[in-house]
N, C-alpha and C positions, 0 to 999 in steps of 0.2 A: 520361583527359588526366593527367599526373603532379600530382605537389601541389605547393605552392607549397615547403614545405621541400624537397621530392625534385628542382627544379630547386635551389634555391638549394647543395644539396650538387653537384650535378655542377659549380656555378660557381669551387664551392673545389677540385675534385677540378685542375675545368680550369687553376687560379693555380695550386694545389703543382706540378703537374707543366710548369707554364710558367717558372716559378722554379727549380725544379730538373735543369731540361731533359729533353734525349732520351735524353741521354748517361750518367745519373745521374750528372752531377756537380755537388759541391753546392753550391747561391752563398747567397752569407750574403744575411740577408732584412735591407732595412731596416725600419727602424721603423715606418715606415705600412704595408708591410707585414706584420707582427706585429698589427698593429690592427685589420689589414682580417679576418682568419685570426679574431681573437678573439673579436672583433662579428662573424661567421657560426657561432664555436661557445658561443657565448651562444642567439644567435638560435634554431640550433638546438636547445639544451639548454629553452630555458623554453615554443618548442612543443609538444616533446614533453610538455613537462610540464604541458600545457594538453590535451592528453587522456589522460591518463592518471587514473584513478577516483578521487575525495578520502576516501580514508580518515576518516569521523569520529574524534574523539578522546572519552576515554572521556568528558570533557564533557559530548559532545553525545547520546548515548546516555541514558535514561531510557524509564519507562512511566508515562501518567498511569491514576490511579483517581477513585472517589467516593466520599468517606467521608462515609456518610450519617449525621445525630443531631450534626452539630459544625460549627462556623465554621473550624479551625481546622485546619489537617494534622499530623499524628506531628513531632517533631524534627528525625527523619529526611531530610523529607519539606520539598518547596518548594509554596507553592500558588501556584496558580493563581490561582484565582478565589473567592470564597465566596458562599453567595445562600442559596435558598432552596430548598424541595423540590417538586416540582411535576407533573402527568400529568393526565390524563385524569377528569371527572368519572366517578365507582363506577358510575353510571346507566345512561353512555350507552354504546347499540351500540352504534357506528361511533368513526371516531377513533383515535390510537393508543391502545398500549398496555403503554406500557413510564412509568416513573416518570423526571424528568429534575431534573439540578440548573443550576436556574436561575438565574446570575447578578443580582447586588444591583444596578449599575450596567445595566439594557439600553437599547438606541438602537430608540426605541418607532416603529412604524409608525404612518402616517397610518389614521384612525377610518373607520370603516365599516361596513356595516349586516348583510356576510351573517349567517346565521344558523349559525352552526356555531362555534361558544364552545365549542372541546374543549382549552386551556391553564387547569388551576385549580389555587389550593395544597391541599401536603399539608399532612391533619392525623395528628398521632399520633390513634389508637384503643386506647386502653389505659383501664381499671377494676380495682380493688385484684382483684375475680379472674379478671380478664385478663388478665394483663400478665408476662415474664417477670421473674427474678428479678431482683433489683439493679436491674430501673428502676421511679421512682419514676407512683406511680397520678396525680399533679402535672400529668406529661402530657400528661393529660387534654385533648383537643381543643385542643392547642396545635398551629403549627403547625411544620414542622420544618424545621433548615436543613443545610445542606448544604455542602462544599467538594471540589472540584477539587485534585489533589495531582499533583504530579509527584516521581516517588524516583530523584534522578539513581545514574545506573551499573549496573541494571536492566533486561533485557531482557521479563522477563515477570509477568503481573500473573496473579494467577487468586483467584476468591475459591471458597471454598472450605465448603462448608455439612454439620452435622454435626462441625464439630470446634472444638475453639477454639485450637490452636496447626500450628505448622506443618508439614508434614513433611519429612525431612533434607535440607538444601539448601535451601530456603527459610525467607524471613526475615518475620513476620508485621507486618502496617502496623495491625491493628488486630483488636481482634476482638470478636464482639457476637454478637446473635441475627437472627435467619433473620424477617421480615415478608413480607406483601404485603398484596392486598388479600382483605376477606372471599370464603370459598366461595363464597355466593350475589349478588358480583358480579360485573359483567364483568373478566375474568383482566387483573393486571399483574404485572411480571415479578418474582420473589424477592429481595429485597437487604437488604445486612446491616448492621444498623441497629449504630451506635454501643455497645459495652456501658454507656460514663457519656454516653450519648445526651443529647440541653440541647435542651431549647426553643428557637423564632425569636424568640422574645420576652413580651414578659411578657400577653399579648394574647390573652383564649380566645373562639373566636368559634362554633364548631359549624358551618361552614355543612356539612356531609358531602360533601365536592368528593373529592377524590383521598386516597384514606384508607391507613394504614398499621398493620395490623395483625400481630400473633407468629401465628406458624404454629407448629402441635403436631406431633408424629411419629403416625401412624397405623397401627398392627401391620397384616397382610395381605399383600401385594402385597410391602409392607414387614418386609424379613425381623426377627425380633423373636427372641432375639436376634441380629444385635450391636445394634441397637436397643430400647429401651424405647418403650409404647404410654404417650401420652397424656402423652405430656416437650414438656420449650420443645426447639427444638432451634436451635443455636451455630450460632455460623458464624464464619472469619476471613478477613482478604485481609492474602493474601501474595505478595512480589516475591522473584523470581531472575532 
């Protein structure tokens, strides 16, 4: 069945033919005739426009990333929300294996007794002898803040382990140190902690739930050079 707009077009053609006549003699259009033609042209224009895909403007384009260890985003990014890093307890055999950036204003569900507690806050596991250079030992046992950031005008985001600077054509959002769970615990993601990481607050709890340990490089299957044995692993989050 022909579309409605196609039927309207036929009506316009029929109208024009009736106005101009079959012998090609040109007749003058009355104001009401011209008004009807303009109305039909406007309708066809708007109906065609609705069928066309809308191209997002540059302001609508952007990427999101998590800034681990900070409550704020870099100056060139907008903050979506800030909160606390969390994840599954390091000793749990099942459940999630990734870290989460939990918002500070949750919409909590109802209490229930199902024994599958799998969401905990995350803590820095740092000591004077097990911390990357530049991070203070005072972060030990403190909870980890985080911020979800949106960078306008970018289409790609990438965390690069082993580097503190981005490759040509990419821009660094922040740099820091690669961290994850301890190798004797159940696995978690590798994440990039900000090189100027801060505690969530002044509380020290040592609850040993989801934990952030610095990662070091180990030569062998990891080629050295270019890597170096027993060194802290740098990282950077880049956008393009």
